[in-house]
KOLGU-812646 format. One line per 2 residues: their letters; for each residue x, y, z of C-alpha. Coordinates in nm, 4 decimals, always signed. Layout:
BEGIN
A> X/Y/Z ~ ...
# end
This chain:
BEGIN
XX> +6.7794/+10.7395/+11.6149 ~ +7.0095/+10.9799/+11.4400
XX> +6.9292/+11.1820/+11.1284 ~ +7.0664/+11.2003/+10.7739
XX> +7.2122/+11.5270/+10.6441 ~ +7.3126/+11.6321/+10.2921
XX> +7.5102/+11.9262/+10.1595 ~ +7.3656/+12.0179/+9.8238
XX> +7.3429/+12.2788/+9.5501 ~ +7.0102/+12.4001/+9.4118
XX> +6.9509/+12.7118/+9.2063 ~ +7.3202/+12.7954/+9.2230
XX> +7.3151/+12.8077/+9.6049 ~ +7.4901/+12.5632/+9.8399
XX> +7.2721/+12.4586/+10.1329 ~ +7.2518/+12.1942/+10.4038
XX> +6.9407/+11.9839/+10.4557 ~ +6.7715/+11.7055/+10.6471
XX> +6.7211/+11.3977/+10.4277 ~ +6.4039/+11.1961/+10.4590
XX> +6.1867/+10.9885/+10.2216 ~ +6.3745/+11.0804/+9.9051
XX> +6.3676/+11.4528/+9.9811 ~ +6.6032/+11.7037/+10.1369
XX> +6.4512/+11.9672/+10.3662 ~ +6.6679/+12.2828/+10.3759
XX> +6.8054/+12.3830/+10.7157 ~ +6.7937/+12.7540/+10.7937
XX> +7.1226/+12.9412/+10.7786 ~ +7.4317/+12.9543/+10.5585
XX> +7.7333/+12.7423/+10.6504 ~ +8.0531/+12.7712/+10.4487
XX> +8.2063/+12.4542/+10.5921 ~ +8.1184/+12.1387/+10.7785
XX> +8.2770/+12.2888/+11.0904 ~ +8.0384/+12.5871/+11.0708
XX> +7.7411/+12.3577/+11.0183 ~ +7.8329/+12.1473/+11.3215
XX> +7.8696/+12.4583/+11.5373 ~ +7.5240/+12.6021/+11.4664
XX> +7.3357/+12.4106/+11.2019 ~ +7.3506/+12.0745/+11.3752
XX> +7.1107/+12.1829/+11.6484 ~ +6.8813/+12.3373/+11.3896
XX> +6.8831/+12.0060/+11.2009 ~ +6.7776/+11.8147/+11.5100
XX> +6.5030/+12.0683/+11.5807 ~ +6.3800/+12.0475/+11.2211
XX> +6.3608/+11.6671/+11.2325 ~ +6.1779/+11.6765/+11.5661
XX> +5.9152/+11.9028/+11.4131 ~ +5.8071/+11.6296/+11.1745
XX> +5.6458/+11.7269/+10.8450 ~ +5.8271/+11.9891/+10.6417
XX> +5.8405/+12.0661/+10.2715 ~ +6.1507/+11.9381/+10.0955
XX> +6.3138/+11.9211/+9.7544 ~ +6.3384/+11.5925/+9.5632
XX> +6.6917/+11.4566/+9.5953 ~ +6.6853/+11.3723/+9.2259
XX> +6.6585/+11.7436/+9.1425 ~ +6.9558/+11.8755/+9.3397
XX> +7.3330/+11.8323/+9.3127 ~ +7.4573/+11.6502/+9.6219
XX> +7.8058/+11.7554/+9.7363 ~ +8.0541/+11.6031/+9.9766
XX> +7.9373/+11.6679/+10.3339 ~ +8.3023/+11.6885/+10.4449
XX> +8.4630/+12.0139/+10.3336 ~ +8.8202/+12.1250/+10.2735
XX> +9.0405/+12.2279/+10.4467 ~ +9.0329/+11.9716/+10.7238
XX> +9.2384/+11.6864/+10.8625 ~ +9.1840/+11.3564/+10.6811
XX> +9.3408/+11.0816/+10.8904 ~ +9.3320/+10.7187/+10.7762
XX> +9.3892/+10.3797/+10.9344 ~ +9.5901/+10.1215/+10.7457
XX> +9.5249/+9.7470/+10.7544 ~ +9.2490/+9.7720/+11.0153
XX> +9.0374/+9.4799/+10.8889 ~ +9.1391/+9.1205/+10.9491
XX> +9.0324/+9.0074/+10.6020 ~ +9.2342/+9.2828/+10.4330
XX> +9.5494/+9.1920/+10.6236 ~ +9.5090/+8.8276/+10.5249
XX> +9.4615/+8.9088/+10.1565 ~ +9.7890/+9.1048/+10.1440
XX> +9.9839/+8.8301/+10.3202 ~ +9.9842/+8.9741/+10.6739
XX> +9.8914/+8.8069/+11.0041 ~ +9.6200/+9.0079/+11.1820
XX> +9.6873/+8.8246/+11.5090 ~ +10.0449/+8.9514/+11.5052
XX> +9.9514/+9.3162/+11.4609 ~ +10.0430/+9.5132/+11.7728
XX> +10.0111/+9.8748/+11.6597 ~ +9.7568/+10.1050/+11.5000
XX> +9.8772/+10.2301/+11.1604 ~ +9.7955/+10.5884/+11.0584
XX> +9.8550/+10.7971/+10.7483 ~ +9.7113/+11.1130/+10.5925
XX> +9.5276/+11.2128/+10.2764 ~ +9.5233/+11.5700/+10.1512
XX> +9.1842/+11.7306/+10.2061 ~ +9.2032/+11.8554/+9.8471
XX> +9.1381/+11.4922/+9.7458 ~ +8.7791/+11.5250/+9.8729
XX> +8.5065/+11.4998/+9.6108 ~ +8.1386/+11.4093/+9.5917
XX> +7.9718/+11.0700/+9.5824 ~ +7.8984/+11.1029/+9.2096
XX> +8.1995/+11.2972/+9.0804 ~ +8.4462/+11.1471/+8.8355
XX> +8.7632/+10.9911/+8.9753 ~ +9.0507/+11.1224/+8.7666
XX> +9.3358/+10.8782/+8.7002 ~ +9.6665/+11.0672/+8.6642
XX> +9.8695/+10.9800/+8.3551 ~ +10.1522/+10.8311/+8.5612
XX> +9.9251/+10.5909/+8.7550 ~ +9.8829/+10.2386/+8.6159
XX> +9.7397/+10.0627/+8.9211 ~ +9.4416/+10.2582/+9.0503
XX> +9.2641/+10.0910/+9.3415 ~ +8.9523/+10.1432/+9.5542
XX> +8.8908/+10.1085/+9.9303 ~ +8.5438/+10.1516/+10.0801
XX> +8.5662/+10.2864/+10.4360 ~ +8.3464/+10.4037/+10.7215
XX> +8.4390/+10.7627/+10.8077 ~ +8.4113/+10.9292/+11.1487
XX> +8.3346/+11.3022/+11.1491 ~ +8.4760/+11.4804/+11.4527
XX> +8.2177/+11.6912/+11.6310 ~ +8.4080/+11.8143/+11.9365
XX> +8.7673/+11.9319/+11.9338 ~ +9.0315/+11.7108/+12.0929
XX> +9.3375/+11.8994/+12.2198 ~ +9.5105/+11.6530/+12.4473
XX> +9.5100/+11.2900/+12.5586 ~ +9.1460/+11.1834/+12.5891
XX> +8.9953/+10.8492/+12.6783 ~ +8.7082/+10.7867/+12.4391
XX> +8.4576/+10.5129/+12.5234 ~ +8.2092/+10.3469/+12.2913
XX> +7.9164/+10.4521/+12.5092 ~ +8.0168/+10.8180/+12.4853
XX> +8.1452/+10.8101/+12.1281 ~ +7.8664/+11.0426/+12.0138
XX> +8.0109/+11.3168/+12.2360 ~ +8.3267/+11.3264/+12.0225
XX> +8.2028/+11.1934/+11.6867 ~ +7.9256/+11.4046/+11.5343
XX> +7.8406/+11.1467/+11.2717 ~ +7.9549/+10.8956/+11.0149
XX> +7.9989/+10.9072/+10.6376 ~ +8.1029/+10.6726/+10.3599
XX> +8.4417/+10.7276/+10.1995 ~ +8.6512/+10.5697/+9.9261
XX> +9.0264/+10.5793/+9.9874 ~ +9.1279/+10.5697/+9.6208
XX> +9.4941/+10.4695/+9.5911 ~ +9.7707/+10.4641/+9.3283
XX> +9.9257/+10.1286/+9.4218 ~ +10.2270/+10.1582/+9.1923
XX> +10.3336/+10.4841/+9.3589 ~ +10.2507/+10.3504/+9.7037
XX> +10.4642/+10.0382/+9.6619 ~ +10.7555/+10.1602/+9.4503
XX> +10.8054/+10.4986/+9.6171 ~ +10.6791/+10.3992/+9.9607
XX> +10.4857/+10.7259/+9.9799 ~ +10.1342/+10.6621/+10.0981
XX> +10.0429/+11.0304/+10.1195 ~ +10.1314/+11.0980/+9.7558
XX> +9.9681/+10.7769/+9.6320 ~ +9.6409/+10.8554/+9.8089
XX> +9.6185/+11.2337/+9.7836 ~ +9.5604/+11.3134/+9.4168
XX> +9.2585/+11.5342/+9.3589 ~ +8.9320/+11.3308/+9.3416
XX> +9.0923/+11.0400/+9.5332 ~ +8.8479/+11.0689/+9.8252
XX> +8.4788/+11.0504/+9.7289 ~ +8.2683/+11.1125/+10.0424
XX> +7.8950/+11.0975/+10.1013 ~ +7.6308/+11.1392/+9.9855
XX> +7.4966/+11.1599/+10.3411 ~ +7.6285/+11.2496/+10.6826
XX> +7.4499/+11.0512/+10.9510 ~ +7.4378/+11.2494/+11.2765
XX> +7.4706/+11.0054/+11.5643 ~ +7.2203/+10.9767/+11.8473
XX> +7.3421/+10.8479/+12.1871 ~ +7.1838/+10.5068/+12.1276
XX> +7.3700/+10.4567/+11.7979 ~ +7.7077/+10.3750/+11.9538
XX> +7.6539/+10.0000/+11.9420 ~ +7.5490/+10.0001/+11.5755
XX> +7.8804/+10.1223/+11.4355 ~ +8.0416/+9.7817/+11.4841
XX> +7.7625/+9.6125/+11.2892 ~ +7.7568/+9.8072/+10.9639
XX> +7.7670/+9.6388/+10.6224 ~ +8.0106/+9.7669/+10.3601
XX> +7.9613/+9.6827/+9.9926 ~ +8.1502/+9.7923/+9.6797
XX> +8.1196/+9.6789/+9.3188 ~ +8.3037/+9.7623/+8.9965
XX> +8.0946/+9.7485/+8.6796 ~ +7.8370/+9.5403/+8.8660
XX> +8.0903/+9.2870/+8.9982 ~ +8.0882/+9.2692/+9.3794
XX> +8.4427/+9.3267/+9.5020 ~ +8.4098/+9.4165/+9.8712
XX> +8.1467/+9.2921/+10.1173 ~ +8.2120/+9.2873/+10.4918
XX> +8.1067/+9.4045/+10.8359 ~ +8.2706/+9.6689/+11.0529
XX> +8.2857/+9.3976/+11.3212 ~ +8.6093/+9.2892/+11.1465
XX> +8.7920/+9.6010/+11.2654 ~ +9.1055/+9.5313/+11.4667
XX> +9.1050/+9.8755/+11.6306 ~ +8.7484/+10.0085/+11.6817
XX> +8.6704/+10.3828/+11.6690 ~ +8.6980/+10.4498/+12.0424
XX> +9.0470/+10.2949/+12.0627 ~ +9.1580/+10.4751/+11.7497
XX> +9.0434/+10.8175/+11.8687 ~ +9.1925/+10.7626/+12.2142
XX> +9.5311/+10.6872/+12.0558 ~ +9.5100/+10.9730/+11.8052
XX> +9.4396/+11.2132/+12.0919 ~ +9.7856/+11.1345/+12.2298
XX> +9.9442/+11.2396/+11.9006 ~ +9.7531/+11.5262/+11.7425
XX> +9.4738/+11.7778/+11.7773 ~ +9.1464/+11.7030/+11.6020
XX> +8.8898/+11.9681/+11.5143 ~ +8.5183/+11.9728/+11.4333
XX> +8.4737/+11.8702/+11.0716 ~ +8.7852/+11.6530/+11.0585
XX> +8.7507/+11.3084/+10.8990 ~ +8.8928/+10.9790/+11.0253
XX> +8.8708/+10.6893/+10.7782 ~ +8.8714/+10.3567/+10.9617
XX> +9.0230/+10.1141/+10.7101 ~ +8.8939/+9.8827/+10.4379
XX> +8.8046/+9.5124/+10.4243 ~ +8.9288/+9.2537/+10.1744
XX> +8.8507/+9.2665/+9.8050 ~ +9.0757/+9.5490/+9.6858
XX> +9.2443/+9.5043/+9.3481 ~ +9.5874/+9.4797/+9.5098
XX> +9.4686/+9.1860/+9.7185 ~ +9.4119/+8.9810/+9.4043
XX> +9.7794/+8.9965/+9.3088 ~ +10.0006/+9.1105/+9.5968
XX> +9.9146/+8.8305/+9.8378 ~ +9.9942/+8.5568/+9.5857
XX> +10.3479/+8.6799/+9.5265 ~ +10.4047/+8.7815/+9.8886
XX> +10.3261/+8.4291/+10.0025 ~ +10.5272/+8.2755/+9.7212
XX> +10.8439/+8.4727/+9.7894 ~ +10.8798/+8.3255/+10.1360
XX> +11.0502/+8.4613/+10.4447 ~ +11.3994/+8.3338/+10.3519
XX> +11.4152/+8.5170/+10.0185 ~ +11.2640/+8.8259/+10.1796
XX> +11.5782/+8.8569/+10.3946 ~ +11.7831/+8.9341/+10.0825
XX> +11.5399/+9.1705/+9.9107 ~ +11.4847/+9.5361/+9.9905
XX> +11.1256/+9.6531/+10.0259 ~ +11.1668/+9.8509/+9.7030
XX> +11.2922/+9.5466/+9.5099 ~ +11.0135/+9.3301/+9.6453
XX> +10.7615/+9.5962/+9.5496 ~ +10.8953/+9.5995/+9.1929
XX> +10.8597/+9.2214/+9.1744 ~ +10.5031/+9.2462/+9.2967
XX> +10.4168/+9.5101/+9.0381 ~ +10.5927/+9.3270/+8.7543
XX> +10.4038/+9.0041/+8.8255 ~ +10.0705/+9.1692/+8.8942
XX> +9.7697/+9.1238/+8.6695 ~ +9.6533/+9.4815/+8.6169
XX> +9.3082/+9.3717/+8.4964 ~ +9.1687/+9.4015/+8.8501
XX> +9.2705/+9.7664/+8.8810 ~ +9.0469/+10.0551/+8.7809
XX> +9.0540/+10.1769/+8.4220 ~ +8.8823/+10.4481/+8.2230
XX> +8.5072/+10.3988/+8.2061 ~ +8.4828/+10.1780/+8.5144
XX> +8.1904/+10.2588/+8.7432 ~ +8.2306/+10.2077/+9.1186
XX> +7.9189/+10.1708/+9.3326 ~ +7.9399/+10.1573/+9.7101
XX> +7.7089/+10.1575/+10.0104 ~ +7.7267/+10.1298/+10.3890
XX> +7.4242/+10.0536/+10.6059 ~ +7.3105/+9.8868/+10.9240
XX> +7.1433/+9.5445/+10.8812 ~ +6.7993/+9.6932/+10.9470
XX> +6.8593/+9.9833/+10.7078 ~ +6.7917/+10.2479/+10.9711
XX> +7.1408/+10.3874/+10.9198 ~ +7.2106/+10.4134/+10.5478
XX> +7.4877/+10.6361/+10.4199 ~ +7.3459/+10.6489/+10.0676
XX> +7.4931/+10.5181/+9.7437 ~ +7.8173/+10.6292/+9.5824
XX> +7.8518/+10.6013/+9.2062 ~ +8.1781/+10.7280/+9.0610
XX> +8.3207/+10.6839/+8.7122 ~ +8.6929/+10.6644/+8.6357
XX> +8.8230/+10.9023/+8.3692 ~ +9.1720/+10.9695/+8.2373
XX> +9.3434/+11.2938/+8.3321 ~ +9.4233/+11.3763/+7.9711
XX> +9.0593/+11.3342/+7.8761 ~ +8.9445/+11.5551/+8.1613
XX> +9.1842/+11.8297/+8.0526 ~ +9.0405/+11.8285/+7.7014
XX> +8.6745/+11.7977/+7.7952 ~ +8.4527/+12.0940/+7.8669
XX> +8.1410/+11.9370/+8.0078 ~ +7.8513/+12.1205/+8.1756
XX> +7.7950/+12.0401/+8.5418 ~ +7.5360/+11.7597/+8.5480
XX> +7.2390/+11.7327/+8.7809 ~ +7.3450/+11.4693/+9.0327
XX> +7.0948/+11.1997/+9.1169 ~ +7.1409/+10.9939/+9.4321
XX> +6.9381/+10.7195/+9.5931 ~ +6.7098/+10.8069/+9.8819
X> +6.6939/+10.6455/+10.2224
# end
């Protein structure tokens, strides 16, 4: 089995550690980025876990940070779950290409940090996603297989692809709509893959709730393009480097799915011929019930784990705050408390 890793702050110092039984055991060495940790610290983490008993710090007494660090590439897949395509009025059986887009790495934040809603955003949405952390550089076309996925992917993390749907639909700019600062909570844990873990990634459970109401619940088995196909295709397009993050899409249950699909189906294909995408987007937004979207004070909780719990990426708990409130507030940095494994 693989091992769980956390990047954390204790006593004013940022460290990396092996997570076990509600504690984090510091790993020797200083690593300024995830890429540096993967280069040297990863082997030290494996050696530490193989040694068995070691004194750790209670997770409840440290501030857990995002294990993915900026700058890095953050590449995302769009509409990669069958249920999500259906909820937004698309036919998953007709999809014949892998859709990619980018998020700015400055959108990265921790699993417990506030998500800041910009003043201009009215329709703030959530998307729980399994993230792949690149462990070996890819600099040309490469055929990646599921059995050897661990040779390219160092580990997996949980991410939330927070999205400003009004900007995404009206302006047609996915990068802008998804790249505001704090729009990518990641963590709390990085799970370093062992060779035998390759088969488990397509049987992970994703769960997300808003204020205690379950919104998303699905299995990674719904993916249309699995990780090995996605990385093989990406290798034909771009270089990937250790520490880069690939988010693999979200299942059904997003706020947009509660409103967009109803109008998209109702408009019909004939009327669509006479409407521009921008006009149709405006109709969708005008008719949408914004109650499903995130508002100030909402608390989002998310988790990803294997059915047996052996792979558990921790629990995210993020609160939505307004940008104007954040600008006025001067709050001390809280001690972050996260669930153990």
